[in-house]
N, C-alpha and C positions, 0 to 999 in steps of 0.2 A: 083817656087814660093810658091806650093799648099803645099808641106813639111814646108815651114818657116809659112804660115798661119796658119799650125795645129799646130804647137810647140809655137806660141804665143796665140791661142786661149786654149789650155792646162795650161799655164802660167796662163790665166785671169782666169781660173776656176777653178786652186790652190789656185790663190789669196782671189779666192771669199768663197771659205771653208774654209781658214786661218783666215778672218773675221768673220764668223760667229761661229765660233769654240772658237774665244778671249776671256774672261770676258767682258761684254758688260757695269757694271757697278758695282762702287768700295766703300766700305762705306765711306760716308763722315768723314773727320776728327770731334771731337768734337769742339763743337762750344765755342769758349773763353769766358769766364765771361766778359758782358761788365763792362767797366771801367771809371770814371769820366774824364772827357778833362783834368783834370792837375790829374795827378796821378803818384804813383811810386812801384817798384814791388825791392824784394831781392831774387836775387838765384844765381846756382852757382857760375856765372859768375861777379856777384856785383849786385851793386844799378842801377836801370836803372829809369828812366823819360819818359815820355810820355805826349804830349801835346796837343794831338790830338786822345783822347777818344781810345789808344792805336794802332792806325795804322801803326804810326811809335816809335820806342823805343830811346833813348838813355840813354848811356853810362856815367855816372856820376864817374868822376874820385878820384875814394876814395878807399881805402882800408872799408871792411865792419867792420870788426873791429874799426875803426877810430871814428865810430858813436855812439859806444859803451862802450868807456871808459868814469871810473869814479866810485864813487860809487854803483850807479845803472845803471845797463847796460841792461835790459827790456829782452825782448825773443829772440833777434835779429832773429827773423823773420820778425818781423813790426818794422822800427823805432819809437824813445820813442815819446808820444803825446807829441806835443807842439814844438815837437825839431826841425821841420822844417817848410816851407812857402812855400806852392805852388801857384801862380799866372801867369796870363799869362803874365804879367811886369819881374817878378821875380820867380828866382829859388833858395831856401837858405837852408843850413843846418849846425848845429851848430855840430862840428866836437873836437875829443879829450878828456877832462874832466880829467886827470891827467897826469901831466907836462905841457901841453900847450893846451890850448881852443882858438877855431878858429871858423869864420864864412864860407864859401865854397859855393860861389853864383855865378848865370847866369842872366845876364837881355838880351841874345837871345836867349831862348826858348832851352838852353843846348848847344850850340857853341861854346862858350868858360866861361869861368871858372875861377875867382879870390878866393884866401881866403886872407882873413884879421885878422890879430891875435885879440882875447881879453883881451887885457892886464893886466897884474896884477893877473887873473882869480884864482879864489879859486882851492885848490888842493882839488881833489878828490871830484866832483862835482855829484850831486845828482840828482837836479831839474832843466832841463833847458829848455827855453821857449824863442821863437823868433816871431815879429811880425813885421807889419813896418803899419802907421797909415797914412800915404801919400806915392806917387813916392820915395821921400826923406829920409824922418822920419821913424825910423824904434826904435826898443827896443829888449835887451835881457835882461833875468833875471836866474841868475844863482842862486841855493844855494849848500851848500856842510860843507865839515869839521866836520861832523855831531860827536858830542861826545853824547854818552847814547840820549837823546830828545830834544837837542839842538844842533843849526847848525849857521852859517853864510850865507851871502845872498848879492849879488852886481845886480845894474844895471848897464846898458850902453845903449849909444844911440848911432847911427847914421845921420848925415846930409847931408851925400850925397848917399845915396842910397845904402849903405852896404858895401864901398869900404875901410870906417875906421872905428872907432867904439872906443867912450870915455866911461871909466868909470863915470859915476854922482855918487854914493854914496848908499848907503844901509838906509834899512827901520833899525827903530833904535828895533829888537828884535832878540833877540837867540832864538826864540821857531822856531817848522820845522811851513819849507813854507809850507801852502795848494793850492796855486794858486797865481797868478800876470797877469796884462792883463794895457794896455794903450790905452787910447780911443782916445787920440791927443798926439802932441808932448810932451804935459805939464802935463797930468792929466793922474794920473794912479793909479791901485791899489791895493793891496793884501791882503792874509787872510794866518794868522798866527794860529799853535795847532795842534796837533794831536788827544789828547784826553785835557779833559776839555774845558770851555767854547774858543771859538774864540775869536782874535781878528783883527780887522779890520784896516791897516793902507791906508791915499791917500795922494798923491803926487800933486801938481797945478804946479812944476816945472823940471820936467822931471826925479826928482829922486833924487836930488839934498837934499831934505828936503822932510820928513813925518811925517803924525801927526794921532793920534790917531783916532778914530770918531767911532759910533756906526752905526750898522743894527739892526732897533727895528724894528720884525715883531712879526704880531696880535697872539694870541691867543697859541695855539700849536706851530706853526711855527715856534717860533723863537729857539724852541730847535733841528728844522728839518731841516731848513737850514742855513747851517754852513758856504757854502764854494761861493765864487765869484766865476763864471766860466768864466764867459764872459760879454763886455758892447759894448755897440756902441751907437751914438747920431741917434736919427734921428730926424732931425728938430733941435727945440732948446730942445728936451727930450732926457735925457741921459737913456737907456735900459740895466740895470743889471739882467741878467740868477743867480739864485742861486742853485746851488748845495745840496745833503746828504751827500755828503764826502765817503771817504770809507767805513766807518761802517751805513751808512745808511740803513734801512728797513723800511721806511715809502711807503707802497704800493711797495714793492719791490726794493727799492732804485733809482731808474728810474725819478720819477715825482719830476720836478722842480718847480722854483719862480719866476716869473715876478716881479721887481722893475722896479720904474720910479723915476727919479730927475727930477724936474726943476731945481736945480742950481748947475748945474755942479756937481753932487755927492756927494755935502755936507749932504745932507739929502735923504732917499729914501723911498716911497710909495709902499707896494706889492698890487700888482689888477691882482692877478690871479695864474692859475695853466696851468703848460705847461705837458702834458701826453703823451709823443714817444710813448709809448709800449701801450698804450689802457688798463690801469690796471683798470681806473677808469669809473663808470657810466657819465654818462652825467647827472645827477642828480648832484653828488659828485664832477662834475668839476665844476657844473655851481655854488652850494651853498658850496662854498671852506669856506667862511665867516661864513656859521652856523658850520659849522667844528669843534667842540670842544673835538676831542678822534681821535687815530690813525686810524680807523676802526667804 
């Protein structure tokens, strides 16, 4: 019995020595960068989305190349700007762009997916924009088929949450599309012109018909802010953000203008500047009405 007890004691002592000589700390892995609640990532495995700030990731059933077909293909490390829409109720991506173009979407946070064709889509898609103005109503704007400084454009609408899409029309301009957006099922805006004076168009019937209109800005701003970037209703007012386009250099090119409309976008008044990079002094930003020179 003493012999057995001695063996057990030796084993316990040996085990204790092994625990003391084993590493007691391991360098923690690098912290993953924080991501928004709704976000995506492209890696070797393909396109993935998260709906809970990166705690869980779901594979999107699409070949990465399908996200970049067409005339403009982007860097292929990030999705083409505005070619997708991520919200709690819907994940949607424009795919294709050459031969066929479609919308791949999910309404259950990525558990199941549906593909809806965009009928008679233009060949060689360049600009591709998708957005939703309500739970069921959405729009797609395509441009492509470019020849020199001219191209075509198409506007699609959905009334069933993206399950089907209808080609509703196009704006009557062959210039290069700079931007496009809808603020409701019926009201939308587009900017045309890569060089020279910009052209602005507005629809009030979902894209079937478009009319040219003027955006008049005071002083120097009329030549600086030339692209309608986004718009949304705040109560009865329509708030428009205008940017400088790809060639803008006013305070580095990222300063934007805020416009307000009280007549559903028929006319706008400039109300101030947006300075996301804090490149202006508070005095310059506050006194924008008196600013009559670039700097």
